[in-house]
All heavy atoms as TSV, in Angstrom:
chain	resi	resn	atom	element	x	y	z
A	1	MET	N	N	20.230	29.205	52.186
A	1	MET	CA	C	20.280	29.765	53.512
A	1	MET	C	C	20.226	31.280	53.436
A	1	MET	O	O	20.948	31.892	52.651
A	1	MET	CB	C	21.569	29.313	54.202
A	1	MET	CG	C	21.773	29.919	55.552
A	1	MET	SD	S	23.315	29.274	56.254
A	1	MET	CE	C	23.073	29.775	57.908
A	2	LEU	N	N	19.373	31.895	54.232
A	2	LEU	CA	C	19.255	33.347	54.251
A	2	LEU	C	C	20.276	33.945	55.200
A	2	LEU	O	O	20.524	33.419	56.285
A	2	LEU	CB	C	17.862	33.771	54.718
A	2	LEU	CG	C	16.735	33.599	53.727
A	2	LEU	CD1	C	15.419	33.993	54.382
A	2	LEU	CD2	C	16.970	34.461	52.506
A	3	HIS	N	N	20.865	35.030	54.784
A	3	HIS	CA	C	21.779	35.769	55.640
A	3	HIS	C	C	21.006	36.878	56.327
A	3	HIS	O	O	19.996	37.354	55.813
A	3	HIS	CB	C	22.912	36.375	54.808
A	3	HIS	CG	C	23.774	35.344	54.164
A	3	HIS	ND1	N	24.781	34.719	54.825
A	3	HIS	CD2	C	23.754	34.823	52.919
A	3	HIS	CE1	C	25.371	33.856	54.019
A	3	HIS	NE2	N	24.763	33.897	52.842
A	4	ALA	N	N	21.472	37.296	57.475
A	4	ALA	CA	C	20.801	38.377	58.201
A	4	ALA	C	C	20.827	39.649	57.356
A	4	ALA	O	O	21.837	39.984	56.750
A	4	ALA	CB	C	21.496	38.619	59.529
A	5	LEU	N	N	19.707	40.339	57.320
A	5	LEU	CA	C	19.598	41.587	56.580
A	5	LEU	C	C	19.570	42.758	57.544
A	5	LEU	O	O	18.999	42.665	58.622
A	5	LEU	CB	C	18.309	41.613	55.754
A	5	LEU	CG	C	18.170	40.560	54.672
A	5	LEU	CD1	C	16.810	40.687	54.007
A	5	LEU	CD2	C	19.261	40.703	53.644
A	6	LYS	N	N	20.167	43.835	57.137
A	6	LYS	CA	C	20.091	45.066	57.914
A	6	LYS	C	C	19.794	46.184	56.928
A	6	LYS	O	O	20.519	46.363	55.945
A	6	LYS	CB	C	21.397	45.342	58.640
A	6	LYS	CG	C	21.342	46.615	59.452
A	6	LYS	CD	C	22.629	46.894	60.171
A	6	LYS	CE	C	22.482	48.186	60.945
A	6	LYS	NZ	N	23.741	48.594	61.551
A	7	GLU	N	N	18.714	46.905	57.171
A	7	GLU	CA	C	18.329	47.990	56.271
A	7	GLU	C	C	18.445	49.317	56.989
A	7	GLU	O	O	18.016	49.457	58.125
A	7	GLU	CB	C	16.897	47.803	55.779
A	7	GLU	CG	C	16.464	48.895	54.815
A	7	GLU	CD	C	15.065	48.703	54.269
A	7	GLU	OE1	O	14.322	47.862	54.790
A	7	GLU	OE2	O	14.729	49.412	53.318
A	8	THR	N	N	19.030	50.289	56.309
A	8	THR	CA	C	19.065	51.655	56.817
A	8	THR	C	C	18.401	52.546	55.780
A	8	THR	O	O	18.581	52.353	54.573
A	8	THR	CB	C	20.505	52.152	57.075
A	8	THR	OG1	O	21.267	52.036	55.872
A	8	THR	CG2	C	21.178	51.354	58.169
A	9	ARG	N	N	17.614	53.488	56.266
A	9	ARG	CA	C	16.935	54.433	55.375
A	9	ARG	C	C	17.345	55.847	55.744
A	9	ARG	O	O	17.417	56.191	56.913
A	9	ARG	CB	C	15.419	54.298	55.503
A	9	ARG	CG	C	14.909	52.988	54.998
A	9	ARG	CD	C	13.431	52.888	55.134
A	9	ARG	NE	N	12.980	51.582	54.689
A	9	ARG	CZ	C	11.733	51.204	54.695
A	9	ARG	NH1	N	10.790	52.010	55.125
A	9	ARG	NH2	N	11.412	49.994	54.270
A	10	THR	N	N	17.575	56.645	54.713
A	10	THR	CA	C	17.985	58.026	54.906
A	10	THR	C	C	17.136	58.927	54.020
A	10	THR	O	O	17.013	58.670	52.821
A	10	THR	CB	C	19.475	58.208	54.516
A	10	THR	OG1	O	20.255	57.264	55.242
A	10	THR	CG2	C	19.955	59.608	54.814
A	11	ILE	N	N	16.560	59.964	54.608
A	11	ILE	CA	C	15.826	60.957	53.809
A	11	ILE	C	C	16.853	61.871	53.154
A	11	ILE	O	O	17.625	62.541	53.840
A	11	ILE	CB	C	14.845	61.765	54.680
A	11	ILE	CG1	C	13.765	60.838	55.229
A	11	ILE	CG2	C	14.232	62.915	53.876
A	11	ILE	CD1	C	12.812	61.518	56.208
A	12	LEU	N	N	16.881	61.879	51.830
A	12	LEU	CA	C	17.839	62.700	51.092
A	12	LEU	C	C	17.274	64.074	50.774
A	12	LEU	O	O	18.001	65.069	50.797
A	12	LEU	CB	C	18.256	62.005	49.796
A	12	LEU	CG	C	18.941	60.648	49.955
A	12	LEU	CD1	C	19.274	60.075	48.583
A	12	LEU	CD2	C	20.192	60.762	50.805
A	13	LYS	N	N	15.979	64.111	50.446
A	13	LYS	CA	C	15.317	65.375	50.105
A	13	LYS	C	C	13.882	65.311	50.596
A	13	LYS	O	O	13.268	64.244	50.592
A	13	LYS	CB	C	15.279	65.613	48.591
A	13	LYS	CG	C	16.588	65.895	47.944
A	13	LYS	CD	C	16.371	66.204	46.469
A	13	LYS	CE	C	17.649	66.562	45.773
A	13	LYS	NZ	N	17.404	66.950	44.379
A	14	GLN	N	N	13.360	66.476	50.956
A	14	GLN	CA	C	11.970	66.559	51.390
A	14	GLN	C	C	11.466	67.957	51.081
A	14	GLN	O	O	12.101	68.937	51.462
A	14	GLN	CB	C	11.909	66.281	52.894
A	14	GLN	CG	C	10.540	66.149	53.450
A	14	GLN	CD	C	10.586	65.681	54.905
A	14	GLN	OE1	O	11.649	65.491	55.482
A	14	GLN	NE2	N	9.431	65.503	55.483
A	15	ALA	N	N	10.333	68.044	50.366
A	15	ALA	CA	C	9.748	69.341	50.027
A	15	ALA	C	C	8.282	69.177	49.659
A	15	ALA	O	O	7.916	68.224	48.957
A	15	ALA	CB	C	10.491	69.981	48.852
A	16	LYS	N	N	7.442	70.066	50.137
A	16	LYS	CA	C	6.018	70.101	49.781
A	16	LYS	C	C	5.328	68.743	49.914
A	16	LYS	O	O	4.512	68.366	49.098
A	16	LYS	CB	C	5.842	70.658	48.373
A	16	LYS	CG	C	6.236	72.124	48.251
A	16	LYS	CD	C	6.230	72.630	46.823
A	16	LYS	CE	C	4.857	72.743	46.257
A	16	LYS	NZ	N	4.838	73.306	44.903
A	17	GLY	N	N	5.698	67.974	50.933
A	17	GLY	CA	C	5.066	66.680	51.155
A	17	GLY	C	C	5.616	65.545	50.324
A	17	GLY	O	O	5.080	64.445	50.335
A	18	VAL	N	N	6.707	65.793	49.600
A	18	VAL	CA	C	7.348	64.770	48.773
A	18	VAL	C	C	8.666	64.382	49.453
A	18	VAL	O	O	9.395	65.240	49.936
A	18	VAL	CB	C	7.640	65.299	47.353
A	18	VAL	CG1	C	8.281	64.222	46.489
A	18	VAL	CG2	C	6.360	65.822	46.709
A	19	VAL	N	N	8.948	63.081	49.486
A	19	VAL	CA	C	10.148	62.598	50.168
A	19	VAL	C	C	10.942	61.677	49.243
A	19	VAL	O	O	10.381	60.796	48.599
A	19	VAL	CB	C	9.766	61.822	51.456
A	19	VAL	CG1	C	11.005	61.317	52.169
A	19	VAL	CG2	C	8.935	62.684	52.383
A	20	LEU	N	N	12.252	61.897	49.189
A	20	LEU	CA	C	13.182	61.014	48.477
A	20	LEU	C	C	13.995	60.278	49.535
A	20	LEU	O	O	14.705	60.896	50.329
A	20	LEU	CB	C	14.108	61.808	47.557
A	20	LEU	CG	C	15.288	61.069	46.910
A	20	LEU	CD1	C	14.843	59.854	46.120
A	20	LEU	CD2	C	16.094	62.009	46.037
A	21	VAL	N	N	13.844	58.951	49.567
A	21	VAL	CA	C	14.504	58.125	50.581
A	21	VAL	C	C	15.502	57.174	49.917
A	21	VAL	O	O	15.193	56.570	48.893
A	21	VAL	CB	C	13.451	57.296	51.370
A	21	VAL	CG1	C	14.125	56.342	52.353
A	21	VAL	CG2	C	12.478	58.208	52.089
A	22	GLU	N	N	16.677	57.075	50.517
A	22	GLU	CA	C	17.674	56.099	50.090
A	22	GLU	C	C	17.629	54.932	51.070
A	22	GLU	O	O	17.661	55.130	52.277
A	22	GLU	CB	C	19.064	56.716	50.114
A	22	GLU	CG	C	20.166	55.735	49.743
A	22	GLU	CD	C	21.534	56.362	49.869
A	22	GLU	OE1	O	21.982	56.582	51.007
A	22	GLU	OE2	O	22.139	56.628	48.821
A	23	SER	N	N	17.548	53.715	50.540
A	23	SER	CA	C	17.562	52.509	51.369
A	23	SER	C	C	18.807	51.702	51.035
A	23	SER	O	O	19.097	51.448	49.868
A	23	SER	CB	C	16.329	51.644	51.103
A	23	SER	OG	O	15.161	52.342	51.434
A	24	ASN	N	N	19.532	51.308	52.069
A	24	ASN	CA	C	20.692	50.438	51.910
A	24	ASN	C	C	20.417	49.150	52.661
A	24	ASN	O	O	20.172	49.175	53.862
A	24	ASN	CB	C	21.951	51.090	52.470
A	24	ASN	CG	C	22.419	52.245	51.617
A	24	ASN	OD1	O	22.682	52.065	50.450
A	24	ASN	ND2	N	22.488	53.424	52.197
A	25	VAL	N	N	20.437	48.039	51.936
A	25	VAL	CA	C	20.213	46.726	52.546
A	25	VAL	C	C	21.534	45.973	52.516
A	25	VAL	O	O	22.104	45.733	51.457
A	25	VAL	CB	C	19.119	45.926	51.797
A	25	VAL	CG1	C	18.947	44.557	52.419
A	25	VAL	CG2	C	17.806	46.688	51.799
A	26	ARG	N	N	22.002	45.632	53.696
A	26	ARG	CA	C	23.268	44.891	53.829
A	26	ARG	C	C	22.936	43.411	53.978
A	26	ARG	O	O	22.107	43.032	54.789
A	26	ARG	CB	C	24.022	45.385	55.050
A	26	ARG	CG	C	25.384	44.771	55.245
A	26	ARG	CD	C	26.056	45.309	56.488
A	26	ARG	NE	N	26.033	46.750	56.542
A	26	ARG	CZ	C	27.019	47.565	56.142
A	26	ARG	NH1	N	28.117	47.042	55.653
A	26	ARG	NH2	N	26.908	48.872	56.238
A	27	HIS	N	N	23.581	42.589	53.174
A	27	HIS	CA	C	23.375	41.151	53.253
A	27	HIS	C	C	24.690	40.451	52.984
A	27	HIS	O	O	25.731	41.104	52.860
A	27	HIS	CB	C	22.275	40.679	52.298
A	27	HIS	CG	C	22.437	41.177	50.912
A	27	HIS	ND1	N	23.310	40.626	50.020
A	27	HIS	CD2	C	21.850	42.223	50.275
A	27	HIS	CE1	C	23.254	41.292	48.875
A	27	HIS	NE2	N	22.386	42.265	48.998
A	28	GLY	N	N	24.676	39.157	52.909
A	28	GLY	CA	C	25.892	38.360	52.782
A	28	GLY	C	C	26.787	38.704	51.617
A	28	GLY	O	O	28.001	38.555	51.697
A	29	THR	N	N	26.229	39.183	50.509
A	29	THR	CA	C	27.048	39.447	49.322
A	29	THR	C	C	27.364	40.915	49.116
A	29	THR	O	O	27.965	41.283	48.119
A	29	THR	CB	C	26.344	38.904	48.057
A	29	THR	OG1	O	25.076	39.542	47.927
A	29	THR	CG2	C	26.173	37.408	48.138
A	30	GLY	N	N	26.942	41.789	50.008
A	30	GLY	CA	C	27.247	43.210	49.865
A	30	GLY	C	C	26.088	44.092	50.275
A	30	GLY	O	O	25.262	43.716	51.100
A	31	ILE	N	N	26.034	45.266	49.674
A	31	ILE	CA	C	25.000	46.251	49.988
A	31	ILE	C	C	24.235	46.579	48.716
A	31	ILE	O	O	24.837	46.838	47.670
A	31	ILE	CB	C	25.613	47.543	50.552
A	31	ILE	CG1	C	26.336	47.255	51.880
A	31	ILE	CG2	C	24.540	48.607	50.750
A	31	ILE	CD1	C	27.086	48.433	52.435
A	32	GLU	N	N	22.914	46.560	48.795
A	32	GLU	CA	C	22.066	46.989	47.688
A	32	GLU	C	C	21.463	48.337	48.059
A	32	GLU	O	O	20.901	48.492	49.135
A	32	GLU	CB	C	20.945	45.981	47.443
A	32	GLU	CG	C	21.408	44.671	46.872
A	32	GLU	CD	C	20.265	43.714	46.621
A	32	GLU	OE1	O	19.104	44.156	46.590
A	32	GLU	OE2	O	20.547	42.522	46.469
A	33	THR	N	N	21.570	49.292	47.149
A	33	THR	CA	C	21.019	50.619	47.378
A	33	THR	C	C	19.846	50.842	46.444
A	33	THR	O	O	19.915	50.522	45.265
A	33	THR	CB	C	22.088	51.697	47.127
A	33	THR	OG1	O	23.185	51.464	48.016
A	33	THR	CG2	C	21.534	53.086	47.374
A	34	SER	N	N	18.759	51.385	46.992
A	34	SER	CA	C	17.608	51.730	46.164
A	34	SER	C	C	17.055	53.065	46.636
A	34	SER	O	O	17.357	53.536	47.727
A	34	SER	CB	C	16.533	50.646	46.221
A	34	SER	OG	O	16.025	50.535	47.530
A	35	TYR	N	N	16.232	53.660	45.778
A	35	TYR	CA	C	15.654	54.970	46.048
A	35	TYR	C	C	14.146	54.911	45.857
A	35	TYR	O	O	13.659	54.236	44.956
A	35	TYR	CB	C	16.261	56.029	45.113
A	35	TYR	CG	C	17.756	56.093	45.224
A	35	TYR	CD1	C	18.567	55.377	44.363
A	35	TYR	CD2	C	18.352	56.834	46.230
A	35	TYR	CE1	C	19.947	55.401	44.490
A	35	TYR	CE2	C	19.733	56.875	46.359
A	35	TYR	CZ	C	20.525	56.162	45.495
A	35	TYR	OH	O	21.885	56.183	45.632
A	36	THR	N	N	13.418	55.627	46.708
A	36	THR	CA	C	11.968	55.678	46.619
A	36	THR	C	C	11.521	57.127	46.760
A	36	THR	O	O	12.004	57.843	47.638
A	36	THR	CB	C	11.308	54.842	47.745
A	36	THR	OG1	O	11.823	53.518	47.677
A	36	THR	CG2	C	9.800	54.808	47.607
A	37	VAL	N	N	10.592	57.547	45.886
A	37	VAL	CA	C	9.997	58.873	45.975
A	37	VAL	C	C	8.509	58.682	46.252
A	37	VAL	O	O	7.812	58.023	45.475
A	37	VAL	CB	C	10.192	59.683	44.676
A	37	VAL	CG1	C	9.497	61.032	44.771
A	37	VAL	CG2	C	11.672	59.866	44.384
A	38	THR	N	N	8.034	59.225	47.355
A	38	THR	CA	C	6.622	59.148	47.723
A	38	THR	C	C	6.108	60.536	48.061
A	38	THR	O	O	6.878	61.452	48.318
A	38	THR	CB	C	6.401	58.223	48.947
A	38	THR	OG1	O	7.194	58.688	50.031
A	38	THR	CG2	C	6.768	56.789	48.640
A	39	ALA	N	N	4.790	60.669	48.060
A	39	ALA	CA	C	4.157	61.942	48.378
A	39	ALA	C	C	2.952	61.701	49.271
A	39	ALA	O	O	2.303	60.660	49.171
A	39	ALA	CB	C	3.723	62.655	47.104
A	40	TYR	N	N	2.648	62.656	50.127
A	40	TYR	CA	C	1.581	62.477	51.112
A	40	TYR	C	C	0.194	62.377	50.480
A	40	TYR	O	O	-0.689	61.767	51.049
A	40	TYR	CB	C	1.597	63.611	52.144
A	40	TYR	CG	C	1.032	64.910	51.625
A	40	TYR	CD1	C	-0.328	65.207	51.754
A	40	TYR	CD2	C	1.841	65.842	50.987
A	40	TYR	CE1	C	-0.849	66.374	51.255
A	40	TYR	CE2	C	1.322	67.009	50.496
A	40	TYR	CZ	C	-0.015	67.278	50.641
A	40	TYR	OH	O	-0.538	68.437	50.146
A	41	TRP	N	N	-0.012	62.943	49.294
A	41	TRP	CA	C	-1.366	63.028	48.743
A	41	TRP	C	C	-1.770	61.825	47.893
A	41	TRP	O	O	-2.899	61.757	47.411
A	41	TRP	CB	C	-1.546	64.317	47.947
A	41	TRP	CG	C	-0.787	64.358	46.658
A	41	TRP	CD1	C	-1.198	63.878	45.439
A	41	TRP	CD2	C	0.522	64.872	46.448
A	41	TRP	NE1	N	-0.226	64.064	44.493
A	41	TRP	CE2	C	0.841	64.678	45.082
A	41	TRP	CE3	C	1.465	65.493	47.265
A	41	TRP	CZ2	C	2.047	65.082	44.549
A	41	TRP	CZ3	C	2.658	65.885	46.718
A	41	TRP	CH2	C	2.947	65.677	45.376
A	42	THR	N	N	-0.871	60.885	47.684
A	42	THR	CA	C	-1.198	59.718	46.864
A	42	THR	C	C	-0.501	58.472	47.410
A	42	THR	O	O	0.641	58.563	47.862
A	42	THR	CB	C	-0.781	59.928	45.395
A	42	THR	OG1	O	-1.094	58.750	44.660
A	42	THR	CG2	C	0.677	60.249	45.240
A	43	PRO	N	N	-1.164	57.333	47.380
A	43	PRO	CA	C	-0.503	56.104	47.821
A	43	PRO	C	C	0.463	55.531	46.771
A	43	PRO	O	O	1.248	54.650	47.072
A	43	PRO	CB	C	-1.668	55.137	48.053
A	43	PRO	CG	C	-2.729	55.615	47.122
A	43	PRO	CD	C	-2.565	57.121	47.062
A	44	THR	N	N	0.418	56.066	45.559
A	44	THR	CA	C	1.273	55.597	44.473
A	44	THR	C	C	2.683	56.156	44.638
A	44	THR	O	O	2.853	57.345	44.902
A	44	THR	CB	C	0.706	56.053	43.114
A	44	THR	OG1	O	-0.629	55.596	43.008
A	44	THR	CG2	C	1.521	55.520	41.962
A	45	ARG	N	N	3.682	55.325	44.439
A	45	ARG	CA	C	5.058	55.799	44.478
A	45	ARG	C	C	5.391	56.456	43.144
A	45	ARG	O	O	5.023	55.961	42.096
A	45	ARG	CB	C	6.015	54.639	44.722
A	45	ARG	CG	C	5.913	54.079	46.097
A	45	ARG	CD	C	6.889	52.952	46.274
A	45	ARG	NE	N	6.823	52.475	47.643
A	45	ARG	CZ	C	7.254	51.310	48.027
A	45	ARG	NH1	N	7.788	50.480	47.164
A	45	ARG	NH2	N	7.165	50.965	49.286
A	46	PHE	N	N	6.111	57.542	43.185
A	46	PHE	CA	C	6.535	58.209	41.966
A	46	PHE	C	C	7.756	57.521	41.373
A	46	PHE	O	O	7.980	57.550	40.178
A	46	PHE	CB	C	6.854	59.683	42.237
A	46	PHE	CG	C	5.627	60.527	42.368
A	46	PHE	CD1	C	4.987	60.667	43.582
A	46	PHE	CD2	C	5.091	61.158	41.266
A	46	PHE	CE1	C	3.852	61.431	43.698
A	46	PHE	CE2	C	3.950	61.915	41.362
A	46	PHE	CZ	C	3.333	62.060	42.590
A	47	TYR	N	N	8.569	56.898	42.231
A	47	TYR	CA	C	9.747	56.173	41.736
A	47	TYR	C	C	10.150	55.143	42.778
A	47	TYR	O	O	10.091	55.398	43.975
A	47	TYR	CB	C	10.924	57.123	41.483
A	47	TYR	CG	C	12.137	56.391	40.971
A	47	TYR	CD1	C	12.233	56.043	39.634
A	47	TYR	CD2	C	13.156	56.006	41.830
A	47	TYR	CE1	C	13.325	55.325	39.158
A	47	TYR	CE2	C	14.255	55.295	41.363
A	47	TYR	CZ	C	14.323	54.962	40.029
A	47	TYR	OH	O	15.390	54.245	39.560
A	48	ASN	N	N	10.596	53.999	42.312
A	48	ASN	CA	C	11.144	52.968	43.188
A	48	ASN	C	C	12.143	52.164	42.366
A	48	ASN	O	O	11.759	51.390	41.500
A	48	ASN	CB	C	10.029	52.066	43.738
A	48	ASN	CG	C	10.532	51.132	44.804
A	48	ASN	OD1	O	11.433	51.473	45.549
A	48	ASN	ND2	N	9.955	49.958	44.877
A	49	GLY	N	N	13.426	52.397	42.582
A	49	GLY	CA	C	14.440	51.697	41.819
A	49	GLY	C	C	15.832	52.061	42.284
A	49	GLY	O	O	16.007	52.703	43.314
A	50	ASP	N	N	16.838	51.684	41.489
A	50	ASP	CA	C	18.218	51.893	41.919
A	50	ASP	C	C	18.951	53.003	41.168
A	50	ASP	O	O	20.144	53.189	41.347
A	50	ASP	CB	C	19.001	50.588	41.817
A	50	ASP	CG	C	19.076	50.059	40.391
A	50	ASP	OD1	O	18.508	50.694	39.487
A	50	ASP	OD2	O	19.703	48.999	40.198
A	51	ASP	N	N	18.259	53.779	40.368
A	51	ASP	CA	C	18.870	54.862	39.589
A	51	ASP	C	C	18.645	56.199	40.305
A	51	ASP	O	O	17.536	56.722	40.330
A	51	ASP	CB	C	18.262	54.890	38.191
A	51	ASP	CG	C	18.909	55.927	37.289
A	51	ASP	OD1	O	19.663	56.796	37.789
A	51	ASP	OD2	O	18.668	55.874	36.079
A	52	PHE	N	N	19.710	56.764	40.870
A	52	PHE	CA	C	19.579	58.015	41.628
A	52	PHE	C	C	19.135	59.174	40.747
A	52	PHE	O	O	18.309	59.994	41.162
A	52	PHE	CB	C	20.895	58.352	42.337
A	52	PHE	CG	C	20.817	59.625	43.132
A	52	PHE	CD1	C	20.068	59.679	44.297
A	52	PHE	CD2	C	21.471	60.762	42.714
A	52	PHE	CE1	C	19.976	60.851	45.028
A	52	PHE	CE2	C	21.388	61.939	43.436
A	52	PHE	CZ	C	20.646	61.995	44.600
A	53	SER	N	N	19.635	59.266	39.534
A	53	SER	CA	C	19.252	60.363	38.634
A	53	SER	C	C	17.756	60.320	38.329
A	53	SER	O	O	17.088	61.354	38.322
A	53	SER	CB	C	20.038	60.302	37.331
A	53	SER	OG	O	21.408	60.489	37.581
A	54	ALA	N	N	17.229	59.129	38.081
A	54	ALA	CA	C	15.794	58.985	37.818
A	54	ALA	C	C	14.987	59.328	39.069
A	54	ALA	O	O	13.915	59.926	38.975
A	54	ALA	CB	C	15.486	57.559	37.362
A	55	ALA	N	N	15.513	58.981	40.227
A	55	ALA	CA	C	14.820	59.301	41.480
A	55	ALA	C	C	14.765	60.814	41.689
A	55	ALA	O	O	13.736	61.355	42.087
A	55	ALA	CB	C	15.512	58.624	42.661
A	56	GLU	N	N	15.865	61.499	41.416
A	56	GLU	CA	C	15.881	62.960	41.545
A	56	GLU	C	C	14.901	63.611	40.577
A	56	GLU	O	O	14.195	64.558	40.942
A	56	GLU	CB	C	17.280	63.515	41.288
A	56	GLU	CG	C	18.179	63.445	42.476
A	56	GLU	CD	C	19.422	64.290	42.292
A	56	GLU	OE1	O	20.068	64.191	41.228
A	56	GLU	OE2	O	19.737	65.039	43.220
A	57	LEU	N	N	14.848	63.115	39.355
A	57	LEU	CA	C	13.910	63.648	38.365
A	57	LEU	C	C	12.463	63.429	38.818
A	57	LEU	O	O	11.634	64.330	38.735
A	57	LEU	CB	C	14.158	62.993	37.008
A	57	LEU	CG	C	13.287	63.487	35.852
A	57	LEU	CD1	C	13.486	64.971	35.620
A	57	LEU	CD2	C	13.614	62.715	34.593
A	58	ALA	N	N	12.167	62.239	39.319
A	58	ALA	CA	C	10.822	61.937	39.818
A	58	ALA	C	C	10.477	62.833	41.007
A	58	ALA	O	O	9.343	63.306	41.131
A	58	ALA	CB	C	10.719	60.468	40.218
A	59	PHE	N	N	11.449	63.091	41.874
A	59	PHE	CA	C	11.240	63.984	43.019
A	59	PHE	C	C	10.869	65.382	42.536
A	59	PHE	O	O	9.890	65.973	42.993
A	59	PHE	CB	C	12.503	64.033	43.884
A	59	PHE	CG	C	12.399	64.991	45.045
A	59	PHE	CD1	C	11.819	64.589	46.234
A	59	PHE	CD2	C	12.879	66.284	44.941
A	59	PHE	CE1	C	11.717	65.465	47.302
A	59	PHE	CE2	C	12.780	67.163	45.997
A	59	PHE	CZ	C	12.198	66.760	47.187
A	60	ASP	N	N	11.648	65.918	41.594
A	60	ASP	CA	C	11.382	67.259	41.063
A	60	ASP	C	C	9.999	67.350	40.412
A	60	ASP	O	O	9.277	68.332	40.596
A	60	ASP	CB	C	12.467	67.670	40.071
A	60	ASP	CG	C	13.824	67.855	40.741
A	60	ASP	OD1	O	13.873	68.032	41.985
A	60	ASP	OD2	O	14.846	67.821	40.024
A	61	LYS	N	N	9.618	66.332	39.653
A	61	LYS	CA	C	8.302	66.320	39.011
A	61	LYS	C	C	7.186	66.247	40.050
A	61	LYS	O	O	6.162	66.915	39.912
A	61	LYS	CB	C	8.181	65.139	38.047
A	61	LYS	CG	C	8.966	65.320	36.770
A	61	LYS	CD	C	8.783	64.123	35.849
A	61	LYS	CE	C	9.538	64.312	34.549
A	61	LYS	NZ	N	9.344	63.178	33.634
A	62	ALA	N	N	7.373	65.441	41.084
A	62	ALA	CA	C	6.349	65.311	42.136
A	62	ALA	C	C	6.187	66.615	42.898
A	62	ALA	O	O	5.077	67.022	43.212
A	62	ALA	CB	C	6.707	64.173	43.083
A	63	VAL	N	N	7.297	67.293	43.167
A	63	VAL	CA	C	7.231	68.588	43.863
A	63	VAL	C	C	6.496	69.607	42.991
A	63	VAL	O	O	5.673	70.382	43.484
A	63	VAL	CB	C	8.642	69.091	44.250
A	63	VAL	CG1	C	8.593	70.532	44.710
A	63	VAL	CG2	C	9.242	68.201	45.327
A	64	ALA	N	N	6.746	69.592	41.689
A	64	ALA	CA	C	6.071	70.523	40.771
A	64	ALA	C	C	4.570	70.254	40.726
A	64	ALA	O	O	3.786	71.183	40.546
A	64	ALA	CB	C	6.666	70.399	39.371
A	65	ARG	N	N	4.151	68.986	40.907
A	65	ARG	CA	C	2.740	68.629	40.876
A	65	ARG	C	C	2.049	68.739	42.234
A	65	ARG	O	O	0.837	68.497	42.332
A	65	ARG	CB	C	2.569	67.190	40.409
A	65	ARG	CG	C	2.886	66.968	38.975
A	65	ARG	CD	C	2.510	65.554	38.609
A	65	ARG	NE	N	3.456	65.046	37.651
A	65	ARG	CZ	C	3.684	63.781	37.410
A	65	ARG	NH1	N	3.046	62.860	38.063
A	65	ARG	NH2	N	4.563	63.425	36.508
A	66	ALA	N	N	2.792	69.036	43.260
A	66	ALA	CA	C	2.219	69.055	44.611
A	66	ALA	C	C	1.074	70.062	44.699
A	66	ALA	O	O	1.176	71.181	44.196
A	66	ALA	CB	C	3.299	69.416	45.632
A	67	PRO	N	N	-0.033	69.649	45.323
A	67	PRO	CA	C	-1.152	70.581	45.466
A	67	PRO	C	C	-0.805	71.715	46.417
A	67	PRO	O	O	0.042	71.569	47.296
A	67	PRO	CB	C	-2.267	69.696	46.059
A	67	PRO	CG	C	-1.569	68.561	46.695
A	67	PRO	CD	C	-0.295	68.362	45.915
A	68	MET	N	N	-1.447	72.853	46.187
A	68	MET	CA	C	-1.246	73.997	47.063
A	68	MET	C	C	-1.810	73.665	48.428
A	68	MET	O	O	-2.904	73.119	48.528
A	68	MET	CB	C	-1.941	75.245	46.494
A	68	MET	CG	C	-1.398	75.673	45.155
A	68	MET	SD	S	0.226	76.444	45.276
A	68	MET	CE	C	-0.222	78.004	45.965
A	69	ARG	N	N	-1.119	74.007	49.469
A	69	ARG	CA	C	-1.629	73.779	50.826
A	69	ARG	C	C	-2.454	74.977	51.263
A	69	ARG	O	O	-2.153	76.130	50.955
A	69	ARG	CB	C	-0.479	73.607	51.813
A	69	ARG	CG	C	0.257	72.320	51.596
A	69	ARG	CD	C	1.240	72.104	52.694
A	69	ARG	NE	N	1.920	70.832	52.493
A	69	ARG	CZ	C	2.737	70.305	53.357
A	69	ARG	NH1	N	2.977	70.913	54.480
A	69	ARG	NH2	N	3.298	69.149	53.115
A	70	ALA	N	N	-3.530	74.693	51.999
A	70	ALA	CA	C	-4.373	75.768	52.529
A	70	ALA	C	C	-3.613	76.521	53.611
A	70	ALA	O	O	-2.887	75.937	54.382
A	70	ALA	CB	C	-5.669	75.182	53.100
A	71	ARG	N	N	-3.818	77.826	53.625
A	71	ARG	CA	C	-3.130	78.638	54.637
A	71	ARG	C	C	-4.043	78.978	55.768
A	71	ARG	O	O	-5.168	79.063	55.739
A	71	ARG	CB	C	-2.613	79.912	54.020
A	71	ARG	CG	C	-1.512	79.592	53.031
A	71	ARG	CD	C	-0.924	80.836	52.473
A	71	ARG	NE	N	0.119	80.450	51.530
A	71	ARG	CZ	C	1.103	81.226	51.205
A	71	ARG	NH1	N	1.214	82.404	51.724
A	71	ARG	NH2	N	1.997	80.825	50.363
């Protein structure tokens, strides 16, 4: 039997088109937290998992690789 799920997402960091999002999914046995790092210039995720330190590192690397924006 499936229990009702409730997901909340929070933007933790955002810079140069890169976003670090925390997702909390509440279900019958507790809360699962995961992190995702995405960037506007690529459909590939830089990180998707439950390790916050790895997510922060992926965020920093993605920001360093961000293309220069035209002025």
